[in-house]
N, C-alpha and C positions, 0 to 999 in steps of 0.2 A: 083528152088531156087529163081530165079528172080521174078517169079510170086508170090511166098510166101512172099517175101519182100514187094512187091507192096500191097498185101492184108493186111499185118501187118501195113504198113504205112497208108493205108486208114482207117483201124480200129482205129489206134492211133489218126488220125486227127479227126475222128468222135467223139471219146471219149473226146478229148480236146474241141471240139465244143460244145458238150453236157454240159460239165462242165462249159464252159464260159456262155452258155445260162442260166444255173442254177444260176451262180454267178450274172449275170445281172438282174435276176428276183427278187433279194433281194433289196428292197428299203433301201439303206444305209443312207438315211436321217432320217430313223426311226428305222432301225434294225442293229444289229451286225451280220456279216457273220461268219460262222464257216466252217471248212473243215474236213470231215471224210475220212480217207484213204480207207474205204470200200465203202462208199455211196456218196462221193463227197460233194458239198456245201450244206449248210442248214442254216436256220435262227437260230442263236445261242443266241440272246438276244435282248432286247428292249433298244434303246438308251434313255438316260435321257434328258429331256428338261428343267430341273430345276437345273442342276448342282450337283445332288446328286449321280451321277454315274449310269452306265447302269445296268439293271436287267438281269442277265444271266439265261438261261435255263439250264437244267441238262446235255445236250449233244445231240448227233445225235439222232433224233427221231426214225430213223429206227433201230439203234443199241439198243435203249431202248426197242422198241417193241419186237425185237428178244430175248432180255434178259428176258423180261416178259414171253414170250411164252415158253422159255426153263424152266423157273421156274414153270410155270403152268404144263408143261409136267412132270417135276420131282415129282410133287405132285399128279399127276393123277392116279398113280399105274397101268397104261396101261402096259401089259406085254411086255418084250423086243421083243418077236416074232412079235408083232404088232406095234412096236415103229414107223415104217416108212410107215405104211399102209395108203393108200389114195384111192380115187375113181378111179384115173387113173390106178392104179396098180391092180384093181379088174378084174379078168377074168371070165366073165359070158359065160357059154356054154349051159345053159338050160333056158327054158322060165321062170321058177320060179326064177332063179338067176337074169335075166333081170328085172323082176318085183320087186325083192328085192332091186336091185340097184336103180331103179327109185324111189321107196318109200323112200330110204335113202337120195337120192339127193333132193327130194321134202321136206323131213323133215329138212335137213340141210339148205335149202333155206328159209324155213318158220322161222327157228330160227333167221335168219338174219333180218327178217322184223317184227316178232311178237314173241319175246322170251318167254314171259309169257302167252303163249296160254294154257299151262298146259297139253299138249298132251303127250301121251306115244306111242313110236314106238315099236311094238312087232315083233321080228324076229324069226320065227319058221321054222325048217327044219331038214333034216338029217345031221349027223356029216360030216364035211369036205366040206361043201358047201359055206363057207366064211362068215358066219353070224357075227362072232366076228371081222373079217376083216372090214366088213361094219360098224359095230357099232363103232369101234375105228376110222374109217375114219370120221364119224360124229363128234366124240370127237375131232379130230384134227381140224376140221372146227370150232368147238366151241371155241377152244383155240386160234385160229387165231382172233377171235372176242374179245379176252381178258376174256373169261368166264372160270370159274373153272369147272373142270371135274374130276370125280372119277369113276374108274373102279373097280368092285368087282364081286365075285361070291356069290351065296346065301350061300354056305358053309363057305366062308371066312367071310362074314358079321356076320353070326350066331356065328362063332368061336370067332370073335372079341368081340361080346357082352358077350358071356359066359366067356371070359377070365377076365372080370371085376368082376365076382361074388366073387372072393377071392382076389381082388386087391383094397385096400383102397384108392389108388390114382386115380382110374378110376371108373366111374359110368356108368350104363346102359344108363341113360338119356343123358350123354355127348357123348357117342359113337353113339347113335341114332341121336343125333343132328348133328354129323359130316356128316352122310349120307343124312340128310335132308337139310343141309345148302348149299351144293355145287350146282352150277348152273345146271349142267347136271350129272345125275347118270346113269352109264351103269351097269346093273345087269345081269350077265351071269349065265348060268346053272340053269335057273329057275326051270326046271323039277326036280332038285336035292332035292327040299324041300319035296318030297314025303317021308313019314315015319318019319318026324320030330315031335317033341312033340307039344302039344297044346300051351305050353308056348313060344316055338320058333316061332310058327305060329303067335302068337300075336305080337311078336317083328317085324317080317317081315311085318305084316299088318300095324303096327305103322309107319314104315318107308315109305311104299308106300302111306298110307293114308295122312300122313303129307305133303308129296310132292304134292299129289293131291290137298289138301286144299290150299296150298301155290301157286298152279298153276305153279309148276316147272317141266320142261320136264324130261323124263326118257326113257331109251332104255332097253327093257327086251329081253333077248336072251334065247332061249330054243331049245333043240333037240326034234325031234318027238319020 
């Protein structure tokens, strides 16, 4: 118990020292300091030099970033099963899985340095090898960069388009635009398009081709 108290005391002192260092790093001759109960001190505003009053920022930048990421995730349609999937949690046991993991890590890294490379990452393999896990892990990395992500299956995409045929408030053009406009599109179950009509193939081509022309990245997932 005594040792535990010593550890807690040292941790508390370190935390206070870190907060003090952050506090001292803010130039109070020019900036207003703010304190967040979760993330500590931050620059909260710019002091006025002409007597018009300080110009305040929106709040803790880390809280704002976390809120934005949560919003992006809510819009991404990533399934609940893959909501918390990341690269660290992927368990590779075979050579092909290690290669897939490396390809996804490289793809995610490239998105950080050259988003509009217009590349498509194709993940093909047998069911249950973690392809969707890896695709969603890339999606999470993209959202950390503040990018919009949309996950869909080919079946869902086509059903979404067909649902507009008898809906005067929705048009095929607008639905296709939704899939084209997002920064990163994850399209799962690519092999499921076998047997679809020529009209549906045209819609699918329109989405893929538009993203290609606009040099927007995409991840395509398919079973063997």
